[in-house]
N, CA, C and O atoms as a Maestro MAE file, in Angstrom:
{
 s_m_m2io_version
 :::
 2.0.0
}

f_m_ct {
 s_m_title
 :::
 protein
 m_atom[340] {
  # First column is atom index #
  i_m_mmod_type
  r_m_x_coord
  r_m_y_coord
  r_m_z_coord
  i_m_residue_number
  s_m_chain_name
  s_m_pdb_residue_name
  s_m_pdb_atom_name
  i_m_atomic_number
  :::
  1 25 -131.711 79.423 11.050 1 A "MET " " N  " 7
  2 3 -133.024 78.851 12.273 1 A "MET " " CA " 6
  3 2 -132.743 79.116 13.492 1 A "MET " " C  " 6
  4 15 -131.567 79.089 13.856 1 A "MET " " O  " 8
  5 25 -133.980 79.488 14.553 2 A "GLY " " N  " 7
  6 3 -134.049 79.839 15.246 2 A "GLY " " CA " 6
  7 2 -133.433 79.058 16.441 2 A "GLY " " C  " 6
  8 15 -133.134 77.885 16.217 2 A "GLY " " O  " 8
  9 25 -133.201 79.572 17.708 3 A "ILE " " N  " 7
  10 3 -132.265 78.998 18.391 3 A "ILE " " CA " 6
  11 2 -133.636 78.120 19.355 3 A "ILE " " C  " 6
  12 15 -133.493 77.500 20.408 3 A "ILE " " O  " 8
  13 25 -134.423 78.255 18.874 4 A "PHE " " N  " 7
  14 3 -135.913 76.983 19.699 4 A "PHE " " CA " 6
  15 2 -135.766 75.410 18.580 4 A "PHE " " C  " 6
  16 15 -135.871 74.196 18.757 4 A "PHE " " O  " 8
  17 25 -135.468 76.340 17.406 5 A "THR " " N  " 7
  18 3 -135.162 74.908 16.319 5 A "THR " " CA " 6
  19 2 -133.893 73.983 16.501 5 A "THR " " C  " 6
  20 15 -133.636 72.840 16.122 5 A "THR " " O  " 8
  21 25 -133.221 74.906 17.210 6 A "ARG " " N  " 7
  22 3 -132.032 73.873 17.283 6 A "ARG " " CA " 6
  23 2 -132.411 73.295 17.974 6 A "ARG " " C  " 6
  24 15 -132.754 72.192 17.549 6 A "ARG " " O  " 8
  25 25 -132.649 73.562 19.555 7 A "ILE " " N  " 7
  26 3 -133.020 73.279 20.831 7 A "ILE " " CA " 6
  27 2 -133.556 71.685 20.737 7 A "ILE " " C  " 6
  28 15 -133.208 70.595 21.193 7 A "ILE " " O  " 8
  29 25 -134.816 72.318 19.697 8 A "THR " " N  " 7
  30 3 -136.126 71.301 19.407 8 A "THR " " CA " 6
  31 2 -134.811 69.898 18.932 8 A "THR " " C  " 6
  32 15 -134.217 69.073 19.626 8 A "THR " " O  " 8
  33 25 -134.804 70.120 17.826 9 A "GLU " " N  " 7
  34 3 -133.764 69.319 17.013 9 A "GLU " " CA " 6
  35 2 -132.577 67.941 18.029 9 A "GLU " " C  " 6
  36 15 -132.615 66.717 18.152 9 A "GLU " " O  " 8
  37 25 -131.594 69.135 18.582 10 A "ARG " " N  " 7
  38 3 -130.434 68.358 20.056 10 A "ARG " " CA " 6
  39 2 -131.912 67.887 20.223 10 A "ARG " " C  " 6
  40 15 -132.561 67.306 19.354 10 A "ARG " " O  " 8
  41 25 -132.147 68.069 20.897 11 A "MET " " N  " 7
  42 3 -133.782 67.073 22.030 11 A "MET " " CA " 6
  43 2 -133.938 65.898 20.906 11 A "MET " " C  " 6
  44 15 -133.293 64.851 20.852 11 A "MET " " O  " 8
  45 25 -134.764 66.259 20.197 12 A "ASP " " N  " 7
  46 3 -134.938 65.103 18.925 12 A "ASP " " CA " 6
  47 2 -134.095 63.704 18.555 12 A "ASP " " C  " 6
  48 15 -134.218 62.480 18.505 12 A "ASP " " O  " 8
  49 25 -133.119 64.829 18.324 13 A "ARG " " N  " 7
  50 3 -131.376 63.311 17.817 13 A "ARG " " CA " 6
  51 2 -131.234 62.900 19.532 13 A "ARG " " C  " 6
  52 15 -131.789 61.868 19.907 13 A "ARG " " O  " 8
  53 25 -130.555 63.659 20.426 14 A "GLN " " N  " 7
  54 3 -130.294 62.558 21.277 14 A "GLN " " CA " 6
  55 2 -131.360 61.706 21.948 14 A "GLN " " C  " 6
  56 15 -130.981 60.537 21.878 14 A "GLN " " O  " 8
  57 25 -132.593 61.797 22.600 15 A "ALA " " N  " 7
  58 3 -133.729 60.821 22.542 15 A "ALA " " CA " 6
  59 2 -133.920 59.649 21.881 15 A "ALA " " C  " 6
  60 15 -134.347 58.626 22.417 15 A "ALA " " O  " 8
  61 25 -133.515 59.798 20.336 16 A "HIS " " N  " 7
  62 3 -133.250 58.890 19.191 16 A "HIS " " CA " 6
  63 2 -132.079 58.697 19.485 16 A "HIS " " C  " 6
  64 15 -131.870 58.018 18.480 16 A "HIS " " O  " 8
  65 25 -130.928 58.699 20.086 17 A "LEU " " N  " 7
  66 3 -129.285 57.822 20.038 17 A "LEU " " CA " 6
  67 2 -129.693 57.162 21.632 17 A "LEU " " C  " 6
  68 15 -129.318 56.013 21.867 17 A "LEU " " O  " 8
  69 25 -130.336 57.800 22.518 18 A "MET " " N  " 7
  70 3 -130.882 57.128 23.880 18 A "MET " " CA " 6
  71 2 -131.517 55.934 23.711 18 A "MET " " C  " 6
  72 15 -131.318 55.020 24.511 18 A "MET " " O  " 8
  73 25 -132.650 55.746 22.284 19 A "GLY " " N  " 7
  74 3 -133.720 54.777 22.680 19 A "GLY " " CA " 6
  75 2 -132.931 53.859 21.865 19 A "GLY " " C  " 6
  76 15 -132.859 52.669 22.173 19 A "GLY " " O  " 8
  77 25 -132.350 54.324 20.869 20 A "ALA " " N  " 7
  78 3 -131.561 53.538 20.093 20 A "ALA " " CA " 6
  79 2 -130.429 52.785 20.704 20 A "ALA " " C  " 6
  80 15 -130.585 51.616 20.353 20 A "ALA " " O  " 8
  81 25 -129.287 52.896 21.503 21 A "MET " " N  " 7
  82 3 -128.462 52.602 21.813 21 A "MET " " CA " 6
  83 2 -129.143 51.563 23.910 21 A "MET " " C  " 6
  84 15 -128.554 50.572 24.341 21 A "MET " " O  " 8
  85 25 -129.901 51.981 24.374 22 A "MET " " N  " 7
  86 3 -130.868 51.318 25.173 22 A "MET " " CA " 6
  87 2 -131.713 49.988 24.602 22 A "MET " " C  " 6
  88 15 -131.980 48.964 25.230 22 A "MET " " O  " 8
  89 25 -132.147 50.415 22.821 23 A "GLU " " N  " 7
  90 3 -132.816 48.730 21.863 23 A "GLU " " CA " 6
  91 2 -131.735 48.142 21.890 23 A "GLU " " C  " 6
  92 15 -131.821 46.939 22.135 23 A "GLU " " O  " 8
  93 25 -130.208 48.760 21.643 24 A "ARG " " N  " 7
  94 3 -129.202 47.813 20.825 24 A "ARG " " CA " 6
  95 2 -129.052 46.467 22.670 24 A "ARG " " C  " 6
  96 15 -129.218 45.266 22.881 24 A "ARG " " O  " 8
  97 25 -128.698 47.582 23.429 25 A "LEU " " N  " 7
  98 3 -128.599 47.003 24.615 25 A "LEU " " CA " 6
  99 2 -128.955 46.425 25.335 25 A "LEU " " C  " 6
  100 15 -128.378 46.194 26.397 25 A "LEU " " O  " 8
  101 25 -130.610 45.771 24.806 26 A "GLU " " N  " 7
  102 3 -131.605 45.007 25.177 26 A "GLU " " CA " 6
  103 2 -131.670 45.270 26.373 26 A "GLU " " C  " 6
  104 15 -131.311 44.390 27.155 26 A "GLU " " O  " 8
  105 25 -132.086 46.398 26.836 27 A "VAL " " N  " 7
  106 3 -132.121 47.385 28.080 27 A "VAL " " CA " 6
  107 2 -133.230 47.089 29.084 27 A "VAL " " C  " 6
  108 15 -134.133 47.546 28.384 27 A "VAL " " O  " 8
  109 25 -133.783 46.727 30.055 28 A "ASP " " N  " 7
  110 3 -135.826 46.670 30.580 28 A "ASP " " CA " 6
  111 2 -135.532 48.014 31.117 28 A "ASP " " C  " 6
  112 15 -135.004 48.280 32.196 28 A "ASP " " O  " 8
  113 25 -136.015 48.939 30.067 29 A "THR " " N  " 7
  114 3 -136.838 50.124 30.241 29 A "THR " " CA " 6
  115 2 -138.502 50.124 31.541 29 A "THR " " C  " 6
  116 15 -138.980 50.990 32.274 29 A "THR " " O  " 8
  117 25 -138.685 49.410 31.389 30 A "VAL " " N  " 7
  118 3 -139.489 48.919 32.512 30 A "VAL " " CA " 6
  119 2 -138.943 48.954 34.052 30 A "VAL " " C  " 6
  120 15 -139.411 49.739 34.876 30 A "VAL " " O  " 8
  121 25 -138.230 48.314 34.261 31 A "ALA " " N  " 7
  122 3 -137.259 48.091 35.543 31 A "ALA " " CA " 6
  123 2 -137.183 49.703 35.372 31 A "ALA " " C  " 6
  124 15 -137.935 50.515 35.911 31 A "ALA " " O  " 8
  125 25 -135.812 50.052 34.267 32 A "MET " " N  " 7
  126 3 -135.177 50.899 34.271 32 A "MET " " CA " 6
  127 2 -135.837 52.405 35.056 32 A "MET " " C  " 6
  128 15 -135.487 53.123 35.993 32 A "MET " " O  " 8
  129 25 -136.916 52.380 34.120 33 A "GLY " " N  " 7
  130 3 -137.899 53.658 34.623 33 A "GLY " " CA " 6
  131 2 -138.463 53.933 35.763 33 A "GLY " " C  " 6
  132 15 -138.708 55.115 36.007 33 A "GLY " " O  " 8
  133 25 -138.865 52.712 36.910 34 A "THR " " N  " 7
  134 3 -139.337 52.653 37.586 34 A "THR " " CA " 6
  135 2 -138.355 52.674 38.820 34 A "THR " " C  " 6
  136 15 -138.724 53.038 39.937 34 A "THR " " O  " 8
  137 25 -136.783 52.159 38.460 35 A "GLU " " N  " 7
  138 3 -135.818 52.627 39.770 35 A "GLU " " CA " 6
  139 2 -136.332 54.100 40.127 35 A "GLU " " C  " 6
  140 15 -136.771 55.036 39.459 35 A "GLU " " O  " 8
  141 25 -136.023 53.833 41.767 36 A "ALA " " N  " 7
  142 3 -135.978 55.194 42.490 36 A "ALA " " CA " 6
  143 2 -136.932 56.314 41.753 36 A "ALA " " C  " 6
  144 15 -136.525 57.423 41.407 36 A "ALA " " O  " 8
  145 25 -138.051 55.909 41.603 37 A "ALA " " N  " 7
  146 3 -139.547 56.358 41.024 37 A "ALA " " CA " 6
  147 2 -139.175 57.048 40.205 37 A "ALA " " C  " 6
  148 15 -139.726 58.149 40.219 37 A "ALA " " O  " 8
  149 25 -137.940 56.801 38.919 38 A "GLY " " N  " 7
  150 3 -137.660 56.863 38.024 38 A "GLY " " CA " 6
  151 2 -136.953 58.362 37.902 38 A "GLY " " C  " 6
  152 15 -137.439 59.248 37.199 38 A "GLY " " O  " 8
  153 25 -135.809 58.518 38.637 39 A "ALA " " N  " 7
  154 3 -135.494 59.706 39.355 39 A "ALA " " CA " 6
  155 2 -133.637 59.506 38.308 39 A "ALA " " C  " 6
  156 15 -133.012 60.384 37.713 39 A "ALA " " O  " 8
  157 25 -133.253 57.823 38.511 40 A "ARG " " N  " 7
  158 3 -132.016 57.412 37.518 40 A "ARG " " CA " 6
  159 2 -132.063 57.992 36.688 40 A "ARG " " C  " 6
  160 15 -131.403 58.998 36.430 40 A "ARG " " O  " 8
  161 25 -133.465 57.094 35.626 41 A "PHE " " N  " 7
  162 3 -133.910 57.440 34.642 41 A "PHE " " CA " 6
  163 2 -133.616 58.624 33.902 41 A "PHE " " C  " 6
  164 15 -133.020 58.627 32.826 41 A "PHE " " O  " 8
  165 25 -134.147 59.865 34.642 42 A "GLU " " N  " 7
  166 3 -133.703 60.558 34.389 42 A "GLU " " CA " 6
  167 2 -132.829 61.519 34.451 42 A "GLU " " C  " 6
  168 15 -132.942 62.698 34.114 42 A "GLU " " O  " 8
  169 25 -131.594 60.721 35.085 43 A "ARG " " N  " 7
  170 3 -130.475 61.613 35.010 43 A "ARG " " CA " 6
  171 2 -129.911 61.155 33.907 43 A "ARG " " C  " 6
  172 15 -129.171 61.836 33.197 43 A "ARG " " O  " 8
  173 25 -130.272 59.780 33.655 44 A "ALA " " N  " 7
  174 3 -129.911 59.035 32.780 44 A "ALA " " CA " 6
  175 2 -130.332 60.206 31.228 44 A "ALA " " C  " 6
  176 15 -129.349 60.574 30.586 44 A "ALA " " O  " 8
  177 25 -131.189 60.508 30.933 45 A "ALA " " N  " 7
  178 3 -131.778 61.428 30.145 45 A "ALA " " CA " 6
  179 2 -130.915 62.770 29.737 45 A "ALA " " C  " 6
  180 15 -130.528 63.223 28.660 45 A "ALA " " O  " 8
  181 25 -130.835 63.057 30.675 46 A "ARG " " N  " 7
  182 3 -130.038 64.316 31.448 46 A "ARG " " CA " 6
  183 2 -128.831 64.313 30.366 46 A "ARG " " C  " 6
  184 15 -128.475 64.981 29.394 46 A "ARG " " O  " 8
  185 25 -128.359 63.049 31.179 47 A "SER " " N  " 7
  186 3 -126.820 62.762 30.711 47 A "SER " " CA " 6
  187 2 -126.163 62.245 28.712 47 A "SER " " C  " 6
  188 15 -125.074 62.259 28.138 47 A "SER " " O  " 8
  189 25 -127.377 61.922 28.388 48 A "CYS " " N  " 7
  190 3 -127.886 61.818 26.795 48 A "CYS " " CA " 6
  191 2 -128.282 63.451 26.201 48 A "CYS " " C  " 6
  192 15 -127.974 63.637 25.024 48 A "CYS " " O  " 8
  193 25 -128.712 64.223 26.685 49 A "LEU " " N  " 7
  194 3 -128.821 65.239 26.420 49 A "LEU " " CA " 6
  195 2 -127.446 66.243 26.047 49 A "LEU " " C  " 6
  196 15 -126.865 66.713 25.068 49 A "LEU " " O  " 8
  197 25 -127.361 66.216 27.632 50 A "MET " " N  " 7
  198 3 -125.990 67.401 27.477 50 A "MET " " CA " 6
  199 2 -124.167 66.772 26.792 50 A "MET " " C  " 6
  200 15 -123.061 67.312 26.827 50 A "MET " " O  " 8
  201 25 -124.744 65.161 26.121 51 A "CYS " " N  " 7
  202 3 -123.350 64.492 25.847 51 A "CYS " " CA " 6
  203 2 -122.873 65.368 25.189 51 A "CYS " " C  " 6
  204 15 -123.523 66.234 24.603 51 A "CYS " " O  " 8
  205 25 -121.746 65.262 25.200 52 A "LYS " " N  " 7
  206 3 -120.791 65.867 23.474 52 A "LYS " " CA " 6
  207 2 -120.209 64.442 22.537 52 A "LYS " " C  " 6
  208 15 -119.181 64.574 21.874 52 A "LYS " " O  " 8
  209 25 -120.838 63.308 22.549 53 A "ASP " " N  " 7
  210 3 -120.030 62.492 21.699 53 A "ASP " " CA " 6
  211 2 -121.236 61.633 21.118 53 A "ASP " " C  " 6
  212 15 -121.397 60.419 20.990 53 A "ASP " " O  " 8
  213 25 -122.071 62.816 20.795 54 A "SER " " N  " 7
  214 3 -123.251 62.564 19.747 54 A "SER " " CA " 6
  215 2 -122.845 61.747 18.281 54 A "SER " " C  " 6
  216 15 -123.380 60.674 18.003 54 A "SER " " O  " 8
  217 25 -122.073 62.243 17.601 55 A "ASP " " N  " 7
  218 3 -121.306 61.944 16.149 55 A "ASP " " CA " 6
  219 2 -121.142 60.626 16.761 55 A "ASP " " C  " 6
  220 15 -121.788 59.673 16.326 55 A "ASP " " O  " 8
  221 25 -120.288 60.495 17.783 56 A "GLU " " N  " 7
  222 3 -119.044 58.533 18.158 56 A "GLU " " CA " 6
  223 2 -120.650 57.745 18.221 56 A "GLU " " C  " 6
  224 15 -121.020 56.895 17.411 56 A "GLU " " O  " 8
  225 25 -121.637 58.370 19.631 57 A "CYS " " N  " 7
  226 3 -122.659 58.408 19.136 57 A "CYS " " CA " 6
  227 2 -123.713 57.236 17.967 57 A "CYS " " C  " 6
  228 15 -124.613 56.546 18.445 57 A "CYS " " O  " 8
  229 25 -123.568 57.228 17.325 58 A "GLU " " N  " 7
  230 3 -124.346 57.618 15.691 58 A "GLU " " CA " 6
  231 2 -123.196 56.100 15.272 58 A "GLU " " C  " 6
  232 15 -123.355 54.892 15.098 58 A "GLU " " O  " 8
  233 25 -121.981 57.138 15.264 59 A "ARG " " N  " 7
  234 3 -120.973 55.870 14.627 59 A "ARG " " CA " 6
  235 2 -121.185 54.495 15.113 59 A "ARG " " C  " 6
  236 15 -121.177 53.542 14.334 59 A "ARG " " O  " 8
  237 25 -121.434 54.327 16.780 60 A "TRP " " N  " 7
  238 3 -120.663 53.567 17.616 60 A "TRP " " CA " 6
  239 2 -122.190 52.138 17.011 60 A "TRP " " C  " 6
  240 15 -122.043 50.916 16.986 60 A "TRP " " O  " 8
  241 25 -123.459 52.928 16.631 61 A "LEU " " N  " 7
  242 3 -125.177 52.354 17.099 61 A "LEU " " CA " 6
  243 2 -125.081 51.744 15.568 61 A "LEU " " C  " 6
  244 15 -125.745 50.735 15.329 61 A "LEU " " O  " 8
  245 25 -124.165 52.403 14.386 62 A "ASP " " N  " 7
  246 3 -124.192 52.100 12.574 62 A "ASP " " CA " 6
  247 2 -123.018 50.464 12.809 62 A "ASP " " C  " 6
  248 15 -122.923 49.304 12.410 62 A "ASP " " O  " 8
  249 25 -122.459 51.283 13.572 63 A "GLN " " N  " 7
  250 3 -121.393 50.214 13.133 63 A "GLN " " CA " 6
  251 2 -121.689 48.713 14.710 63 A "GLN " " C  " 6
  252 15 -120.715 47.991 14.920 63 A "GLN " " O  " 8
  253 25 -122.725 48.515 15.409 64 A "HIS " " N  " 7
  254 3 -122.115 47.662 16.059 64 A "HIS " " CA " 6
  255 2 -124.044 47.376 16.293 64 A "HIS " " C  " 6
  256 15 -124.803 48.226 16.760 64 A "HIS " " O  " 8
  257 25 -124.462 45.962 15.817 65 A "ALA " " N  " 7
  258 3 -125.662 45.217 15.429 65 A "ALA " " CA " 6
  259 2 -126.206 44.993 16.754 65 A "ALA " " C  " 6
  260 15 -127.263 45.415 17.224 65 A "ALA " " O  " 8
  261 25 -125.212 44.179 17.340 66 A "ALA " " N  " 7
  262 3 -125.660 43.638 19.011 66 A "ALA " " CA " 6
  263 2 -124.646 44.207 19.630 66 A "ALA " " C  " 6
  264 15 -123.597 44.527 19.073 66 A "ALA " " O  " 8
  265 25 -124.919 44.371 20.881 67 A "ALA " " N  " 7
  266 3 -123.408 44.413 21.741 67 A "ALA " " CA " 6
  267 2 -123.908 44.168 22.896 67 A "ALA " " C  " 6
  268 15 -125.084 44.343 23.215 67 A "ALA " " O  " 8
  269 25 -123.011 43.740 23.595 68 A "GLU " " N  " 7
  270 3 -123.173 43.040 25.421 68 A "GLU " " CA " 6
  271 2 -122.989 44.486 25.893 68 A "GLU " " C  " 6
  272 15 -123.836 44.869 26.701 68 A "GLU " " O  " 8
  273 25 -122.091 45.310 25.559 69 A "ASN " " N  " 7
  274 3 -121.586 46.534 26.208 69 A "ASN " " CA " 6
  275 2 -121.584 47.756 25.389 69 A "ASN " " C  " 6
  276 15 -121.243 47.815 24.207 69 A "ASN " " O  " 8
  277 25 -122.018 48.773 26.162 70 A "GLY " " N  " 7
  278 3 -121.995 50.322 25.406 70 A "GLY " " CA " 6
  279 2 -120.954 50.351 25.360 70 A "GLY " " C  " 6
  280 15 -120.377 49.352 25.789 70 A "GLY " " O  " 8
  281 25 -120.248 51.309 24.906 71 A "PRO " " N  " 7
  282 3 -119.328 51.593 24.502 71 A "PRO " " CA " 6
  283 2 -118.878 52.634 26.047 71 A "PRO " " C  " 6
  284 15 -119.446 52.858 27.116 71 A "PRO " " O  " 8
  285 25 -117.788 52.984 25.525 72 A "ASP " " N  " 7
  286 3 -116.549 53.225 26.918 72 A "ASP " " CA " 6
  287 2 -116.628 54.979 26.984 72 A "ASP " " C  " 6
  288 15 -116.178 55.663 27.903 72 A "ASP " " O  " 8
  289 25 -117.297 55.463 25.799 73 A "PHE " " N  " 7
  290 3 -117.031 57.256 25.769 73 A "PHE " " CA " 6
  291 2 -119.024 57.502 26.796 73 A "PHE " " C  " 6
  292 15 -119.441 58.465 27.440 73 A "PHE " " O  " 8
  293 25 -119.500 56.551 26.565 74 A "CYS " " N  " 7
  294 3 -120.876 56.710 27.127 74 A "CYS " " CA " 6
  295 2 -121.326 56.747 27.954 74 A "CYS " " C  " 6
  296 15 -121.643 55.692 28.504 74 A "CYS " " O  " 8
  297 25 -121.591 57.854 28.474 75 A "PRO " " N  " 7
  298 3 -121.827 58.216 30.611 75 A "PRO " " CA " 6
  299 2 -122.925 57.253 30.500 75 A "PRO " " C  " 6
  300 15 -122.539 56.504 31.398 75 A "PRO " " O  " 8
  301 25 -123.671 56.875 30.207 76 A "ASN " " N  " 7
  302 3 -125.118 55.962 30.369 76 A "ASN " " CA " 6
  303 2 -124.435 54.216 30.858 76 A "ASN " " C  " 6
  304 15 -124.943 53.641 31.820 76 A "ASN " " O  " 8
  305 25 -123.341 53.593 30.104 77 A "ALA " " N  " 7
  306 3 -122.939 52.915 29.589 77 A "ALA " " CA " 6
  307 2 -123.273 51.794 31.253 77 A "ALA " " C  " 6
  308 15 -123.789 50.676 31.259 77 A "ALA " " O  " 8
  309 25 -122.960 52.290 32.014 78 A "ARG " " N  " 7
  310 3 -122.654 50.983 32.979 78 A "ARG " " CA " 6
  311 2 -124.365 50.869 33.875 78 A "ARG " " C  " 6
  312 15 -124.884 49.784 34.139 78 A "ARG " " O  " 8
  313 25 -125.105 52.451 34.272 79 A "PHE " " N  " 7
  314 3 -126.820 52.864 34.189 79 A "PHE " " CA " 6
  315 2 -127.161 51.455 33.321 79 A "PHE " " C  " 6
  316 15 -127.538 50.456 33.934 79 A "PHE " " O  " 8
  317 25 -126.974 51.440 31.592 80 A "PHE " " N  " 7
  318 3 -128.015 50.460 30.949 80 A "PHE " " CA " 6
  319 2 -127.091 49.493 31.236 80 A "PHE " " C  " 6
  320 15 -128.158 48.922 31.464 80 A "PHE " " O  " 8
  321 25 -126.004 48.547 31.510 81 A "ALA " " N  " 7
  322 3 -125.374 47.438 31.751 81 A "ALA " " CA " 6
  323 2 -126.468 47.157 32.817 81 A "ALA " " C  " 6
  324 15 -127.450 46.549 32.390 81 A "ALA " " O  " 8
  325 25 -126.468 47.418 33.827 82 A "LEU " " N  " 7
  326 3 -127.721 47.317 35.055 82 A "LEU " " CA " 6
  327 2 -128.817 47.183 34.926 82 A "LEU " " C  " 6
  328 15 -129.745 47.070 35.727 82 A "LEU " " O  " 8
  329 25 -128.740 47.194 33.722 83 A "HIS " " N  " 7
  330 3 -130.775 47.373 33.320 83 A "HIS " " CA " 6
  331 2 -130.936 46.257 32.325 83 A "HIS " " C  " 6
  332 15 -132.108 46.091 31.986 83 A "HIS " " O  " 8
  333 25 -129.854 45.259 31.639 84 A "ARG " " N  " 7
  334 3 -130.140 44.533 30.767 84 A "ARG " " CA " 6
  335 2 -131.114 43.542 30.950 84 A "ARG " " C  " 6
  336 15 -130.939 42.836 31.944 84 A "ARG " " O  " 8
  337 25 -132.300 43.251 30.108 85 A "LYS " " N  " 7
  338 3 -133.419 42.188 29.877 85 A "LYS " " CA " 6
  339 2 -132.141 40.745 30.513 85 A "LYS " " C  " 6
  340 15 -132.507 39.570 30.554 85 A "LYS " " O  " 8
  :::
 }
 m_bond[339] {
  # First column is bond index #
  i_m_from
  i_m_to
  i_m_order
  :::
  1 1 2 1
  2 2 3 1
  3 3 4 2
  4 3 5 1
  5 5 6 1
  6 6 7 1
  7 7 8 2
  8 7 9 1
  9 9 10 1
  10 10 11 1
  11 11 12 2
  12 11 13 1
  13 13 14 1
  14 14 15 1
  15 15 16 2
  16 15 17 1
  17 17 18 1
  18 18 19 1
  19 19 20 2
  20 19 21 1
  21 21 22 1
  22 22 23 1
  23 23 24 2
  24 23 25 1
  25 25 26 1
  26 26 27 1
  27 27 28 2
  28 27 29 1
  29 29 30 1
  30 30 31 1
  31 31 32 2
  32 31 33 1
  33 33 34 1
  34 34 35 1
  35 35 36 2
  36 35 37 1
  37 37 38 1
  38 38 39 1
  39 39 40 2
  40 39 41 1
  41 41 42 1
  42 42 43 1
  43 43 44 2
  44 43 45 1
  45 45 46 1
  46 46 47 1
  47 47 48 2
  48 47 49 1
  49 49 50 1
  50 50 51 1
  51 51 52 2
  52 51 53 1
  53 53 54 1
  54 54 55 1
  55 55 56 2
  56 55 57 1
  57 57 58 1
  58 58 59 1
  59 59 60 2
  60 59 61 1
  61 61 62 1
  62 62 63 1
  63 63 64 2
  64 63 65 1
  65 65 66 1
  66 66 67 1
  67 67 68 2
  68 67 69 1
  69 69 70 1
  70 70 71 1
  71 71 72 2
  72 71 73 1
  73 73 74 1
  74 74 75 1
  75 75 76 2
  76 75 77 1
  77 77 78 1
  78 78 79 1
  79 79 80 2
  80 79 81 1
  81 81 82 1
  82 82 83 1
  83 83 84 2
  84 83 85 1
  85 85 86 1
  86 86 87 1
  87 87 88 2
  88 87 89 1
  89 89 90 1
  90 90 91 1
  91 91 92 2
  92 91 93 1
  93 93 94 1
  94 94 95 1
  95 95 96 2
  96 95 97 1
  97 97 98 1
  98 98 99 1
  99 99 100 2
  100 99 101 1
  101 101 102 1
  102 102 103 1
  103 103 104 2
  104 103 105 1
  105 105 106 1
  106 106 107 1
  107 107 108 2
  108 107 109 1
  109 109 110 1
  110 110 111 1
  111 111 112 2
  112 111 113 1
  113 113 114 1
  114 114 115 1
  115 115 116 2
  116 115 117 1
  117 117 118 1
  118 118 119 1
  119 119 120 2
  120 119 121 1
  121 121 122 1
  122 122 123 1
  123 123 124 2
  124 123 125 1
  125 125 126 1
  126 126 127 1
  127 127 128 2
  128 127 129 1
  129 129 130 1
  130 130 131 1
  131 131 132 2
  132 131 133 1
  133 133 134 1
  134 134 135 1
  135 135 136 2
  136 135 137 1
  137 137 138 1
  138 138 139 1
  139 139 140 2
  140 139 141 1
  141 141 142 1
  142 142 143 1
  143 143 144 2
  144 143 145 1
  145 145 146 1
  146 146 147 1
  147 147 148 2
  148 147 149 1
  149 149 150 1
  150 150 151 1
  151 151 152 2
  152 151 153 1
  153 153 154 1
  154 154 155 1
  155 155 156 2
  156 155 157 1
  157 157 158 1
  158 158 159 1
  159 159 160 2
  160 159 161 1
  161 161 162 1
  162 162 163 1
  163 163 164 2
  164 163 165 1
  165 165 166 1
  166 166 167 1
  167 167 168 2
  168 167 169 1
  169 169 170 1
  170 170 171 1
  171 171 172 2
  172 171 173 1
  173 173 174 1
  174 174 175 1
  175 175 176 2
  176 175 177 1
  177 177 178 1
  178 178 179 1
  179 179 180 2
  180 179 181 1
  181 181 182 1
  182 182 183 1
  183 183 184 2
  184 183 185 1
  185 185 186 1
  186 186 187 1
  187 187 188 2
  188 187 189 1
  189 189 190 1
  190 190 191 1
  191 191 192 2
  192 191 193 1
  193 193 194 1
  194 194 195 1
  195 195 196 2
  196 195 197 1
  197 197 198 1
  198 198 199 1
  199 199 200 2
  200 199 201 1
  201 201 202 1
  202 202 203 1
  203 203 204 2
  204 203 205 1
  205 205 206 1
  206 206 207 1
  207 207 208 2
  208 207 209 1
  209 209 210 1
  210 210 211 1
  211 211 212 2
  212 211 213 1
  213 213 214 1
  214 214 215 1
  215 215 216 2
  216 215 217 1
  217 217 218 1
  218 218 219 1
  219 219 220 2
  220 219 221 1
  221 221 222 1
  222 222 223 1
  223 223 224 2
  224 223 225 1
  225 225 226 1
  226 226 227 1
  227 227 228 2
  228 227 229 1
  229 229 230 1
  230 230 231 1
  231 231 232 2
  232 231 233 1
  233 233 234 1
  234 234 235 1
  235 235 236 2
  236 235 237 1
  237 237 238 1
  238 238 239 1
  239 239 240 2
  240 239 241 1
  241 241 242 1
  242 242 243 1
  243 243 244 2
  244 243 245 1
  245 245 246 1
  246 246 247 1
  247 247 248 2
  248 247 249 1
  249 249 250 1
  250 250 251 1
  251 251 252 2
  252 251 253 1
  253 253 254 1
  254 254 255 1
  255 255 256 2
  256 255 257 1
  257 257 258 1
  258 258 259 1
  259 259 260 2
  260 259 261 1
  261 261 262 1
  262 262 263 1
  263 263 264 2
  264 263 265 1
  265 265 266 1
  266 266 267 1
  267 267 268 2
  268 267 269 1
  269 269 270 1
  270 270 271 1
  271 271 272 2
  272 271 273 1
  273 273 274 1
  274 274 275 1
  275 275 276 2
  276 275 277 1
  277 277 278 1
  278 278 279 1
  279 279 280 2
  280 279 281 1
  281 281 282 1
  282 282 283 1
  283 283 284 2
  284 283 285 1
  285 285 286 1
  286 286 287 1
  287 287 288 2
  288 287 289 1
  289 289 290 1
  290 290 291 1
  291 291 292 2
  292 291 293 1
  293 293 294 1
  294 294 295 1
  295 295 296 2
  296 295 297 1
  297 297 298 1
  298 298 299 1
  299 299 300 2
  300 299 301 1
  301 301 302 1
  302 302 303 1
  303 303 304 2
  304 303 305 1
  305 305 306 1
  306 306 307 1
  307 307 308 2
  308 307 309 1
  309 309 310 1
  310 310 311 1
  311 311 312 2
  312 311 313 1
  313 313 314 1
  314 314 315 1
  315 315 316 2
  316 315 317 1
  317 317 318 1
  318 318 319 1
  319 319 320 2
  320 319 321 1
  321 321 322 1
  322 322 323 1
  323 323 324 2
  324 323 325 1
  325 325 326 1
  326 326 327 1
  327 327 328 2
  328 327 329 1
  329 329 330 1
  330 330 331 1
  331 331 332 2
  332 331 333 1
  333 333 334 1
  334 334 335 1
  335 335 336 2
  336 335 337 1
  337 337 338 1
  338 338 339 1
  339 339 340 2
  :::
 }
}
């Protein structure tokens, strides 16, 4: 498997996990995306992309059908909590 394939797969996985987490936490993505002209959302996306807890994130999502707050290990938990619907 080439480097570009691995990068693409990583980006796809992280984007899926971030989307699932925002959905699970009922994040208002429109409000989040327009705040600070989208700069904070961009920072959150980069944070997810670089996160080393992907496996733990996936397990957490599998185990929590509904949740008020994100997991402690999530670098975006506070940001997501501030943008709940």
